[in-house]
C-alpha positions as CSV (number, residue, x, y, z in Angstrom):
1,M,0.6,-4.6,-31.3
2,T,-0.4,-6.7,-28.3
3,G,-3.3,-9.0,-28.8
4,V,-5.6,-10.9,-26.4
5,V,-7.0,-14.4,-26.8
6,C,-10.2,-15.0,-24.8
7,L,-10.6,-18.5,-23.6
8,A,-13.5,-20.0,-21.5
9,G,-12.7,-19.1,-17.9
10,A,-9.3,-17.6,-18.6
11,S,-7.4,-14.6,-20.0
12,V,-4.0,-14.8,-21.6
13,I,-1.7,-11.9,-22.6
14,W,-0.4,-12.7,-26.1
15,P,2.4,-10.1,-26.8
16,E,4.3,-11.9,-29.5
17,H,1.6,-12.0,-32.2
18,A,0.4,-9.2,-34.3
19,R,-3.1,-10.7,-34.8
20,A,-5.5,-12.1,-32.1
21,A,-8.1,-14.7,-32.6
22,N,-11.4,-14.2,-30.6
23,L,-12.2,-17.9,-30.2
24,A,-15.2,-17.4,-27.8
25,S,-17.1,-15.4,-30.4
26,G,-16.2,-17.6,-33.2
27,K,-14.9,-14.7,-35.3
28,A,-11.4,-13.9,-36.5
29,A,-10.3,-10.5,-35.2
30,E,-8.4,-8.1,-37.3
31,E,-5.6,-6.2,-35.7
32,K,-8.1,-3.3,-35.3
33,E,-11.8,-3.2,-35.6
34,V,-13.1,0.3,-35.4
35,G,-16.8,0.9,-34.8
36,N,-19.6,0.2,-32.3
37,P,-19.5,-3.4,-31.2
38,D,-22.7,-4.9,-29.9
39,N,-23.0,-6.4,-26.4
40,D,-22.6,-10.0,-27.5
41,T,-19.3,-9.0,-29.0
42,C,-18.2,-7.5,-25.7
43,L,-19.5,-10.4,-23.7
44,A,-17.6,-12.9,-25.8
45,C,-14.6,-11.9,-23.7
46,H,-16.0,-10.2,-20.7
47,G,-18.7,-12.8,-20.2
48,N,-16.1,-15.4,-19.4
49,K,-15.7,-16.2,-15.7
50,G,-12.4,-15.1,-14.4
51,F,-11.6,-12.7,-17.3
52,A,-9.1,-10.2,-16.2
53,M,-6.5,-7.8,-17.7
54,P,-3.5,-5.8,-16.3
55,A,-4.5,-2.4,-15.0
56,A,-2.3,0.7,-15.4
57,D,-0.4,-0.2,-12.2
58,G,0.4,-3.7,-13.7
59,K,-2.0,-5.6,-11.3
60,M,-4.6,-7.8,-12.8
61,R,-8.0,-6.3,-12.9
62,G,-11.1,-8.4,-13.0
63,L,-13.3,-7.5,-16.0
64,H,-15.8,-10.4,-15.8
65,V,-19.5,-9.4,-16.4
66,I,-22.2,-11.9,-15.6
67,K,-24.5,-11.8,-18.6
68,D,-27.7,-12.8,-16.9
69,R,-27.2,-10.5,-13.9
70,F,-26.3,-7.6,-16.2
71,G,-29.4,-8.2,-18.3
72,K,-31.6,-7.8,-15.3
73,S,-30.0,-4.5,-14.3
74,V,-31.2,-1.1,-15.3
75,H,-28.3,-0.8,-17.7
76,G,-28.9,-4.2,-19.2
77,K,-30.8,-2.8,-22.2
78,R,-28.1,-0.3,-23.1
79,A,-25.1,-1.0,-25.3
80,C,-21.8,-1.3,-23.6
81,Q,-20.3,1.3,-26.0
82,E,-22.8,3.9,-24.7
83,C,-20.8,4.1,-21.5
84,H,-17.4,3.0,-22.8
85,T,-17.5,5.6,-25.5
86,D,-13.7,5.6,-26.1
87,I,-13.6,1.8,-27.0
88,S,-12.9,1.8,-30.7
89,E,-10.7,-1.2,-31.2
90,I,-11.1,-4.9,-30.6
91,P,-9.0,-6.4,-29.0
92,H,-8.2,-3.4,-26.6
93,K,-4.7,-2.4,-25.7
94,P,-3.8,-3.8,-22.3
95,G,-2.7,-1.4,-19.6
96,V,-4.8,1.4,-21.0
97,T,-7.2,3.1,-18.6
98,H,-10.5,3.7,-20.5
99,K,-12.6,6.7,-19.4
100,V,-16.2,6.2,-18.3
101,S,-18.3,9.1,-17.2
102,C,-21.5,8.2,-15.4
103,V,-22.3,11.9,-15.0
104,S,-22.0,12.8,-18.7
105,C,-24.0,9.8,-19.8
106,H,-26.9,10.4,-17.4
107,E,-27.0,14.1,-18.1
108,A,-27.0,13.5,-21.8
109,L,-29.8,11.0,-21.5
110,W,-31.9,13.4,-19.4
111,D,-31.3,16.3,-21.9
112,A,-32.5,14.0,-24.6
113,V,-35.6,13.0,-22.7
114,K,-36.4,16.6,-22.0
115,A,-35.9,17.5,-25.6
116,E,-38.4,14.8,-26.6
117,K,-40.8,15.9,-23.8
118,K,-40.8,12.4,-22.3
119,T,-39.8,13.3,-18.7
120,G,-43.0,11.8,-17.3
121,E,-42.3,8.2,-18.3
122,N,-38.5,8.7,-17.6
123,A,-38.8,10.4,-14.2
124,R,-36.2,8.1,-12.7
125,L,-33.5,9.6,-15.0
126,G,-34.4,13.0,-13.5
127,V,-33.9,11.6,-10.0
128,V,-30.5,10.3,-11.0
129,V,-29.5,13.7,-12.3
130,Q,-30.6,15.2,-9.0
131,Q,-28.4,12.7,-7.2
132,I,-25.5,13.7,-9.4
133,D,-25.9,17.3,-8.4
134,K,-25.8,16.2,-4.7
135,Y,-22.8,14.0,-5.3
136,M,-20.9,16.9,-6.9
137,Q,-21.3,18.8,-3.6
138,S,-20.3,15.9,-1.5
139,I,-17.0,14.9,0.1
140,H,-16.7,12.0,-2.3
141,A,-16.6,14.3,-5.3
142,R,-13.7,16.3,-4.0
143,P,-10.0,15.6,-4.7
144,S,-8.4,12.9,-2.6
145,R,-5.8,14.3,-0.1
146,E,-3.5,11.4,-1.0
147,D,-3.9,11.7,-4.7
148,Q,-5.4,14.9,-5.9
149,S,-5.6,13.7,-9.5
150,R,-8.5,11.5,-8.3
151,T,-11.7,12.1,-6.4
152,N,-12.3,10.5,-3.1
153,A,-14.9,8.2,-4.6
154,T,-16.6,7.9,-8.0
155,C,-20.0,6.5,-8.8
156,Y,-18.6,3.1,-9.7
157,N,-16.6,2.9,-6.4
158,C,-19.9,2.5,-4.6
159,H,-22.1,1.1,-7.4
160,D,-21.2,-1.7,-9.7
161,P,-22.5,-0.2,-12.9
162,H,-23.2,-3.6,-14.4
163,Y,-25.5,-4.6,-11.6
164,I,-27.8,-1.7,-10.6
165,Y,-31.3,-2.8,-9.9
166,T,-34.6,-1.1,-9.4
167,N,-35.9,-0.3,-5.9
168,G,-37.9,-3.1,-4.3
169,S,-36.3,-5.9,-6.4
170,P,-34.7,-8.9,-4.7
171,E,-31.4,-8.0,-6.3
172,R,-31.5,-4.5,-4.9
173,Q,-32.1,-5.9,-1.4
174,Q,-29.1,-8.1,-1.8
175,W,-27.0,-5.2,-3.0
176,R,-27.9,-3.3,0.2
177,L,-26.1,-6.0,2.2
178,S,-22.9,-5.4,0.3
179,I,-22.7,-1.6,1.0
180,P,-20.9,-1.8,4.4
181,I,-18.3,-4.0,2.7
182,V,-17.9,-1.6,-0.2
183,C,-17.6,1.4,2.2
184,G,-15.1,-0.6,4.2
185,K,-12.6,-0.6,1.3
186,C,-11.9,3.0,2.1
187,H,-13.2,3.2,5.7
188,A,-11.6,0.1,7.2
189,R,-11.7,1.3,10.9
190,E,-15.3,2.4,10.7
191,S,-16.3,-0.8,8.9
192,A,-14.6,-2.9,11.6
193,E,-16.5,-1.0,14.3
194,Y,-19.8,-1.3,12.5
195,A,-19.4,-5.1,12.3
196,T,-19.6,-5.2,16.1
197,S,-22.7,-3.0,16.4
198,V,-26.3,-4.0,16.6
199,H,-26.8,-2.7,13.0
200,G,-23.7,-4.4,11.6
201,K,-24.6,-7.8,13.1
202,A,-28.1,-7.6,11.7
203,V,-26.8,-6.8,8.2
204,L,-23.6,-8.9,8.0
205,N,-24.5,-11.9,10.1
206,D,-28.3,-12.1,9.9
207,K,-28.6,-10.7,6.3
208,N,-31.4,-8.4,7.5
209,T,-31.9,-6.1,4.5
210,G,-34.0,-3.7,6.7
211,A,-31.2,-3.0,9.1
212,A,-29.3,0.3,8.9
213,I,-26.3,0.4,6.5
214,C,-23.8,3.2,6.0
215,S,-25.8,5.2,3.5
216,D,-28.9,5.1,5.7
217,C,-27.2,7.2,8.3
218,H,-24.6,9.2,6.3
219,T,-27.0,9.7,3.3
220,T,-26.3,8.4,-0.1
221,H,-25.0,10.9,-2.7
222,D,-24.7,14.1,-0.6
223,V,-22.3,12.6,2.0
224,E,-20.5,15.2,4.0
225,R,-17.6,15.1,6.5
226,P,-19.1,13.9,9.8
227,V,-17.4,16.7,11.7
228,R,-19.5,19.3,9.9
229,D,-22.7,20.5,11.7
230,S,-24.7,19.9,8.5
231,A,-23.7,16.3,8.5
232,K,-24.4,15.9,12.2
233,L,-27.9,17.3,11.7
234,A,-28.5,15.1,8.7
235,I,-27.4,11.9,10.5
236,T,-29.7,12.8,13.4
237,K,-32.6,13.2,11.1
238,N,-31.8,10.0,9.3
239,C,-32.0,8.1,12.6
240,G,-35.7,9.0,12.5
241,N,-36.2,7.1,9.2
242,C,-36.1,3.9,11.3
243,H,-36.8,5.2,14.8
244,Q,-39.7,7.6,14.1
245,N,-41.1,7.6,17.6
246,S,-37.7,8.0,19.2
247,L,-36.9,11.0,17.0
248,K,-40.2,12.6,17.7
249,S,-39.7,12.3,21.5
250,Y,-36.1,13.5,21.2
251,T,-37.2,16.7,19.3
252,G,-39.5,17.4,22.2
253,T,-36.5,17.9,24.5
254,Y,-34.2,20.9,24.6
255,H,-31.5,18.9,23.0
256,G,-33.8,18.1,20.1
257,Q,-35.3,21.6,19.8
258,I,-31.9,23.2,19.3
259,N,-31.2,20.5,16.8
260,K,-34.4,21.4,14.9
261,L,-33.3,25.0,14.8
262,G,-30.3,24.0,12.8
263,Y,-27.6,24.0,15.5
264,A,-25.6,20.9,16.4
265,Y,-24.0,21.7,19.7
266,T,-26.5,19.9,21.9
267,A,-26.6,16.1,22.4
268,K,-27.7,14.1,19.3
269,C,-28.6,10.5,18.9
270,F,-25.0,9.3,18.4
271,D,-23.7,11.4,21.2
272,C,-25.6,9.3,23.7
273,H,-26.0,6.0,21.9
274,G,-22.7,5.9,20.0
275,S,-22.3,5.7,16.2
276,H,-20.5,2.8,14.5
277,T,-20.4,0.7,17.7
278,I,-24.0,1.3,18.8
279,Q,-25.6,-1.4,20.9
280,R,-29.1,-2.1,22.2
281,A,-29.9,0.0,25.3
282,D,-30.0,-3.1,27.6
283,D,-26.6,-4.3,26.4
284,P,-23.9,-3.8,29.1
285,K,-21.6,-2.3,26.4
286,S,-24.2,0.3,25.4
287,K,-23.4,3.9,26.3
288,V,-26.9,4.4,27.6
289,H,-27.0,1.2,29.7
290,S,-27.7,2.1,33.3
291,A,-24.2,1.4,34.3
292,N,-22.7,3.7,31.7
293,R,-25.3,6.4,31.5
294,L,-23.8,8.9,34.0
295,Q,-20.4,8.7,32.2
296,T,-22.2,9.4,28.9
297,C,-24.0,12.4,30.3
298,Q,-20.7,13.7,31.8
299,K,-19.3,14.1,28.3
300,C,-21.3,17.3,28.0
301,H,-22.4,17.9,31.6
302,K,-19.1,17.7,33.4
303,E,-20.6,18.0,36.9
304,A,-23.6,15.7,36.2
305,T,-24.8,13.7,39.2
306,Q,-26.7,10.5,39.4
307,G,-30.0,12.3,39.0
308,F,-29.2,12.8,35.3
309,T,-29.4,9.1,34.7
310,T,-33.2,9.0,35.2
311,F,-33.9,11.7,32.7
312,Q,-36.2,10.4,30.0
313,P,-35.0,11.7,26.6
314,H,-37.6,9.6,24.9
315,G,-40.4,10.0,27.4
316,T,-43.8,10.6,25.9
317,A,-47.1,11.8,27.4
318,D,-48.9,8.9,25.7
319,D,-47.6,6.0,27.8
320,F,-48.8,6.1,31.4
321,G,-47.3,2.8,32.2
322,R,-43.7,3.8,31.3
323,Y,-43.9,7.5,32.0
324,P,-46.6,8.2,34.6
325,Y,-45.3,11.6,35.8
326,I,-44.9,12.9,32.2
327,W,-48.4,11.7,31.4
328,I,-50.0,13.3,34.5
329,A,-48.1,16.6,33.9
330,S,-49.1,16.7,30.3
331,K,-52.8,15.9,30.9
332,F,-53.0,18.4,33.7
333,M,-51.6,21.2,31.5
334,I,-53.9,20.3,28.6
335,Q,-56.9,20.5,30.8
336,L,-55.8,23.8,32.3
337,L,-55.3,25.2,28.8
338,L,-58.7,23.9,27.5
339,G,-60.6,25.0,30.6
340,T,-59.0,28.5,30.7
341,F,-59.6,29.3,27.0
342,A,-63.0,27.6,26.8
343,F,-64.3,30.0,29.4
344,F,-62.4,33.2,28.5
345,W,-62.7,32.9,24.7
346,T,-66.4,32.3,25.1
347,H,-66.6,35.2,27.4
348,T,-64.7,37.4,24.9
349,A,-66.9,36.4,22.0
350,L,-70.1,37.1,23.9
351,W,-68.8,40.4,25.2
352,F,-67.8,41.6,21.8
353,Y,-71.2,40.7,20.4
354,R,-73.2,42.3,23.2
355,E,-71.1,45.5,23.3
356,Y,-71.2,45.8,19.5
357,K,-75.0,45.5,19.4
358,D,-75.3,48.1,22.2
359,R,-73.1,50.5,20.4
360,Q,-75.1,50.1,17.3
361,A,-78.4,50.8,19.1
362,R,-77.1,54.0,20.6
363,K,-74.2,54.9,18.2
364,S,-75.2,58.6,18.1
365,R,-75.4,59.0,21.9
366,P,-72.5,59.3,24.5
367,H,-72.2,56.6,27.2
368,V,-73.1,58.9,30.0
369,R,-74.3,62.5,30.5
370,T,-71.4,64.9,30.7
371,D,-73.1,68.0,31.7
372,E,-72.8,67.1,35.4
373,L,-69.1,66.3,35.1
374,L,-66.0,68.5,35.1
375,L,-65.2,68.7,31.4
376,G,-61.6,68.0,30.5
377,K,-60.8,66.4,33.8
378,H,-59.3,62.9,34.1
379,F,-59.5,60.4,36.9
380,R,-56.0,59.1,38.1
381,R,-56.1,55.3,38.3
382,F,-52.5,54.3,38.3
383,P,-49.5,56.0,39.9
384,L,-46.2,56.4,38.1
385,L,-44.5,53.4,39.8
386,W,-47.3,51.1,38.7
387,R,-47.0,52.3,35.1
388,I,-43.3,51.8,35.0
389,G,-43.7,48.3,36.5
390,H,-46.3,47.5,33.9
391,L,-44.1,48.6,31.0
392,I,-41.1,46.7,32.2
393,F,-43.3,43.7,32.9
394,A,-44.8,43.9,29.4
395,L,-41.4,44.3,27.6
396,S,-39.7,41.5,29.5
397,L,-42.7,39.2,29.0
398,M,-42.7,39.8,25.2
399,I,-39.0,39.1,25.0
400,L,-39.4,36.0,27.0
401,T,-42.2,34.9,24.6
402,L,-40.1,35.6,21.5
403,T,-37.0,33.7,22.8
404,G,-38.9,30.9,24.5
405,M,-41.5,30.2,21.8
406,S,-38.7,30.1,19.2
407,V,-37.4,27.1,21.0
408,F,-40.7,25.6,22.0
409,Y,-41.9,25.7,18.3
410,A,-38.4,25.0,16.8
411,E,-40.0,23.0,13.9
412,T,-41.8,26.1,12.5
413,A,-40.3,28.0,9.5
414,W,-40.1,31.3,11.5
415,A,-38.2,29.9,14.5
416,P,-34.8,29.5,12.9
417,V,-35.1,32.9,11.3
418,V,-35.8,34.5,14.7
419,M,-33.0,32.4,16.3
420,N,-30.4,33.5,13.8
421,A,-31.5,37.1,14.2
422,L,-31.0,36.8,17.9
423,G,-27.5,35.4,17.4
424,G,-28.2,31.8,17.9
425,P,-29.6,29.7,20.8
426,Q,-26.8,30.5,23.2
427,A,-27.3,34.2,22.8
428,A,-31.1,33.8,22.9
429,A,-30.8,31.8,26.1
430,Y,-28.8,34.6,27.7
431,I,-31.4,37.2,26.6
432,H,-34.2,34.9,27.9
433,R,-32.6,34.5,31.3
434,V,-31.8,38.2,31.7
435,S,-35.5,39.0,30.8
436,A,-36.6,36.3,33.3
437,V,-34.6,37.9,36.0
438,I,-36.1,41.4,35.2
439,F,-39.6,39.9,35.0
440,A,-39.2,38.2,38.4
441,S,-37.6,41.3,39.9
442,V,-40.6,43.4,39.0
443,F,-42.9,40.7,40.4
444,V,-41.0,40.4,43.7
445,G,-40.7,44.2,43.9
446,H,-44.4,44.4,43.6
447,L,-44.9,41.9,46.4
448,V,-42.5,43.9,48.7
449,Y,-44.5,47.0,47.9
450,V,-47.8,45.3,48.8
451,V,-46.4,43.8,52.0
452,V,-45.0,47.2,53.1
453,H,-48.3,48.9,52.2
454,L,-50.4,46.4,54.1
455,R,-48.1,46.5,57.1
456,E,-48.7,50.2,57.4
457,S,-52.5,49.8,57.2
458,W,-52.8,46.3,58.6
459,R,-55.6,47.1,61.1
460,S,-57.6,49.5,58.9
461,F,-57.3,47.8,55.5
462,Q,-60.5,46.2,54.3
463,W,-59.4,42.8,53.0
464,F,-62.6,42.2,51.1
465,G,-63.4,45.8,50.5
466,P,-63.7,47.6,47.2
467,N,-60.0,48.6,47.1
468,S,-58.7,45.1,47.7
469,F,-57.7,42.7,44.9
470,I,-58.9,39.7,46.9
471,P,-61.9,38.0,45.2
472,R,-65.2,38.4,47.0
473,W,-68.7,37.2,46.5
474,Q,-69.6,40.3,44.6
475,D,-67.3,39.2,41.8
476,L,-69.3,36.0,41.4
477,W,-72.5,38.0,41.2
478,D,-70.9,40.3,38.7
479,I,-69.9,37.4,36.5
480,V,-73.5,36.1,36.6
481,A,-74.9,39.6,35.8
482,M,-72.4,39.9,32.9
483,F,-73.6,36.7,31.3
484,K,-77.2,37.7,31.8
485,W,-76.3,40.9,29.9
486,F,-74.5,38.9,27.2
487,F,-77.8,37.0,26.5
488,N,-79.9,40.2,26.9
489,L,-81.5,38.8,30.1
490,G,-80.6,41.8,32.2
491,P,-78.9,45.3,32.2
492,R,-75.2,45.8,31.8
493,P,-73.7,45.4,35.3
494,V,-71.9,48.3,37.0
495,F,-68.5,47.7,38.6
496,D,-66.5,49.0,41.5
497,R,-62.8,49.9,41.5
498,W,-61.6,46.4,40.4
499,T,-63.6,44.2,38.0
500,Y,-63.5,40.5,38.2
501,W,-61.5,40.2,35.0
502,E,-58.9,42.7,36.4
503,K,-58.6,40.6,39.5
504,F,-58.0,37.6,37.3
505,D,-55.3,39.5,35.4
506,Y,-53.7,40.3,38.7
507,W,-53.8,36.8,40.4
508,A,-53.1,34.7,37.3
509,P,-49.4,35.8,37.3
510,F,-49.0,34.5,40.8
511,W,-49.7,31.0,39.5
512,G,-47.9,31.6,36.2
513,V,-44.8,33.2,37.6
514,T,-44.5,30.5,40.2
515,I,-44.8,27.6,37.7
516,I,-42.7,29.2,35.0
517,G,-40.2,30.5,37.5
518,V,-39.6,27.4,39.5
519,S,-39.5,25.1,36.4
520,G,-37.2,27.6,34.6
521,F,-34.8,27.7,37.5
522,M,-34.7,23.9,37.5
523,L,-33.8,23.8,33.8
524,W,-31.4,26.7,34.2
525,F,-29.4,24.9,36.9
526,P,-29.6,21.2,36.0
527,N,-26.7,20.1,38.2
528,T,-28.4,21.6,41.3
529,T,-31.7,20.1,40.4
530,A,-30.3,16.7,39.7
531,S,-28.4,16.7,43.0
532,F,-31.6,16.2,45.0
533,L,-34.3,15.4,42.4
534,P,-34.7,12.5,40.0
535,G,-34.1,13.1,36.3
536,W,-37.7,12.7,35.3
537,T,-38.4,16.1,37.0
538,F,-36.6,17.7,34.0
539,N,-39.3,16.2,31.7
540,V,-42.1,17.5,34.0
541,A,-40.4,20.9,34.4
542,T,-40.1,21.2,30.6
543,I,-43.8,20.5,30.2
544,F,-44.9,22.9,32.9
545,H,-42.5,25.6,31.7
546,G,-43.5,25.4,28.0
547,E,-47.3,24.9,28.4
548,E,-47.7,27.5,31.1
549,A,-45.7,30.0,28.9
550,L,-48.0,29.1,26.0
551,L,-51.1,29.7,28.2
552,A,-49.7,33.1,29.3
553,A,-48.9,34.2,25.8
554,L,-52.2,33.2,24.3
555,F,-54.2,34.7,27.2
556,L,-52.3,38.0,27.2
557,F,-52.4,38.6,23.4
558,T,-56.1,37.6,23.0
559,V,-58.1,37.9,26.2
560,H,-56.1,40.7,27.9
561,F,-55.7,42.7,24.7
562,F,-59.5,42.3,24.1
563,N,-60.5,43.3,27.6
564,N,-58.4,46.4,27.5
565,H,-58.0,47.5,23.9
566,F,-60.1,45.6,21.3
567,R,-63.7,45.5,22.7
568,P,-65.9,48.0,20.9
569,D,-65.9,50.5,23.9
570,K,-62.1,50.6,24.0
571,F,-61.0,50.0,20.4
572,P,-58.3,50.6,19.1
573,L,-56.3,51.4,22.3
574,D,-56.6,52.3,25.9
575,V,-53.7,54.4,27.1
576,V,-54.6,54.4,30.8
577,M,-51.6,52.3,31.8
578,F,-49.3,54.7,30.0
579,T,-50.8,58.0,31.1
580,G,-52.1,56.8,34.4
581,S,-55.5,58.6,34.0
582,V,-58.8,58.1,32.2
583,P,-61.4,60.7,31.1
584,L,-63.9,61.2,33.9
585,E,-66.9,60.3,31.8
586,E,-65.2,57.0,30.8
587,F,-64.3,56.3,34.4
588,K,-68.0,56.8,35.4
589,H,-69.1,54.4,32.7
590,E,-66.6,51.7,33.5
591,H,-66.5,52.0,37.3
592,T,-69.9,53.4,38.2
593,V,-70.0,52.0,41.7
594,E,-66.6,53.6,42.7
595,Y,-67.6,56.9,41.0
596,N,-70.8,57.1,43.0
597,R,-69.1,56.2,46.2
598,L,-66.4,58.9,45.8
599,V,-69.0,61.5,44.9
600,E,-71.1,60.6,48.0
601,S,-68.1,60.8,50.2
602,G,-66.7,64.0,48.6
603,E,-63.4,62.3,47.8
604,L,-63.7,62.5,44.0
605,S,-61.7,65.7,43.8
606,K,-58.7,63.9,45.4
607,Y,-58.3,61.8,42.2
608,L,-59.0,64.4,39.6
609,V,-56.0,65.5,37.4
610,D,-55.6,67.5,34.2
611,E,-55.8,65.9,30.8
612,P,-52.4,64.6,29.7
613,S,-50.4,67.0,27.6
614,R,-50.5,66.5,23.8
615,P,-46.9,65.2,23.7
616,M,-47.6,62.8,26.5
617,A,-50.8,61.6,24.9
618,L,-49.1,61.2,21.5
619,G,-46.2,59.3,23.1
620,A,-48.6,57.1,25.0
621,K,-50.4,56.2,21.8
622,I,-47.2,55.5,19.9
623,L,-45.9,53.3,22.8
624,G,-49.2,51.5,23.1
625,F,-49.6,50.8,19.4
626,T,-46.0,49.6,19.2
627,L,-46.5,47.1,22.1
628,I,-49.8,45.9,20.7
629,A,-48.3,45.4,17.2
630,F,-45.4,43.4,18.7
631,G,-47.8,41.4,20.8
632,L,-50.0,40.6,17.8
633,I,-46.9,39.5,15.8
634,L,-46.0,37.2,18.6
635,L,-49.6,35.9,18.7
636,V,-49.4,35.0,15.0
637,L,-46.1,33.2,15.4
638,V,-47.4,31.3,18.4
639,L,-50.6,30.3,16.6
640,I,-48.6,29.1,13.7
641,G,-46.7,26.9,16.1
642,V,-49.9,25.7,17.8
643,I,-51.6,24.8,14.5
644,G,-48.4,23.1,13.2
645,S,-48.1,21.0,16.3
646,L,-51.7,19.9,16.2
647,M,-51.5,19.0,12.6
648,G,-48.2,17.2,13.1
C-alpha cells in the first residue's frame, strides 16, 4: 500500500511504508479510513499550497484548493465528498483517476428540490440543469476525434469547480478574464488571433471585464461547430448583445433580413468585420477600413465595384448628420404613407357609415326603378383583354406581396414559415423576380395599348372628356359633393364613366410601379448600379422599394377592396372585372351621368349584353372570393408585421 505524507507547501510520495501520517491535520491515519470525511479533513492535504499528485499518465497534477476562495464559491457550503463520491479511503491511492460527475450531481440536487417543492428558492439549480441539457447537445459533449473515450470538453475543463461564483460578484468578473486563456488550452490558434483583436486587447491587456470573451460570441453551454448555419446565426445574434444598434440596423438590410429568416448564406457581422482578429473600423488592419472594404465586399460580390464601398450597412433613418439621404428617403415615405391612409381610410369609414345608414333607411326598396329598364340585360364595362390583364396583374401582385413582405418583415413568426414553404429565400427571390417581370409586362403592355389607341384617335379624343382617365375639375367637385353626402349635407352625387376613386386606382400604379420597379432593378443588379451610383443609393432604394410596396399592399387590400367589394352596396363581391358586365340597374345607380348620356344619344344599346351564363357567373364568384380570401390573408400577415415593427 502506498501512503502519502502531507507537509506544508509540499507533497511527497512515500511508497516504502504501509502506514501514512497526516501531519497537517494532526491525526494519525490508518492504512484505510472508510467513510465520509469532512472538508477540513480533505483540506488538511489539499489546502496546502503546491500540493500535487501523479496523474494516470505519471505527470504531476496540481490538487491545491485555496480554502478561502473555495469557501466564497457556490460550492463552498457543500461537502467535498458530495462531488467526489468514490473517495472512500484516506490517504488515496496515487495514480488512480477518481470520477466526478457534475451532471449527475446537479440533476440529483434538482430532483431533490422538486420533490421538496422548493424550486422557487432554488431556481438557480434549475438554470444549471437547463445548461446541462444544452451542453449535452453541444460539440463539447461529443467524443473527441483524437480520443473517443473522452469528450471534447467537460464542465471542469472550462469551470474550475472549486471557484464558481455568483453573477455580479467581483470574483465572477475576474473569472471572465480567464476564459480566453482556458479556451486557448484547446484552441491555441484562435486564442493567439484573439489576443491581437480589439476584444482580446481589452480583456487580456486592459482587464476590461465588459469586453467580449469567447463565450459571449460562441455561446456558453450550447457551443456548436462554427461551420454550421445554426452557429453562424447564433454568433450574429450574440454580436447584438453588445452592439444593439448595429445589429438593429444590420437586420434592416437584405443581408440581415435573410439572417433573421434563419438562413446563413448572406453576409453576417464576422464576414465583414472578421472574427478572432476583429479590429476597430478605423484601424488600417480592419476588413471594413476604407482601404480594405472593396476587397471584403468582393468575397461575396466577385464583380463588386468601388460603389459598394459607400453602402451603409448600419445606416439609420434617425441620424440626419451621418445618413442624410437615408433620413430624407425614410421621412418622405413615412409622410406619404400617413397622408395617403389618413385621407383614404377616413374616406372609407365615412363612406361605409353613410351608405349603411342609407340602406337601412330604404332597405325594402331597390336603388332605382327597373320598370323602365330592359330586365335581365347587362351593361358591358370591360372587354376581355382588360379582364385578363387585371387578373394577371392581381395574381402577380399578390405573389410579389407574399414573397416581398416575407423578407420585409423577416422578424415575424409567419415569415420563416412562408419562406420555408416557398423553398427558401433564393427560390423566393426567383419567384419574386419572375412575378415582377410579369407585373411590369402587363403594365408596359397596357401603356402600348393606350398609345396605339390614342394615336388612332389623336385628333378626336377628348383628353378631359368623360371617357378619359385624366383627372379634371369635375373630379374635385365630386369629392366635395361626396364629403357633403358623408355628413348628410347634400344628396349622394352621381358619377360619369370613371369616378374619382377609379381614376386614383388607375394613376397610383404609375407612381408605384415606377418607384418599385426602378428601385427593384437597382437591387436586382447591384453591380450595374454600383458602377455609376454611390453605395448609399442601395439604402435609399431599399427604403423606397419596401415602403412603397407596403403602401400598395395596404391600399389594395383595404381601400380598393372596400371600394369595389366591401361597401354595403357591393358586399360581399363585385364580379364585374371577371364577367366584364354589370346589371343595367346597378350601372344606372353607380354611373348615372353616363347612363343618361347614352340614353339621350341613343348609344345605350351598343353596350347591352346578355346576363352571364350560370357557369360563368359561378366561376367568377369562385375566382373572386378566392382572390379576396388570399388578399385578406396577405393583409393580416402584413398588419402583423406593421404592428410588430411599431412595437419593436
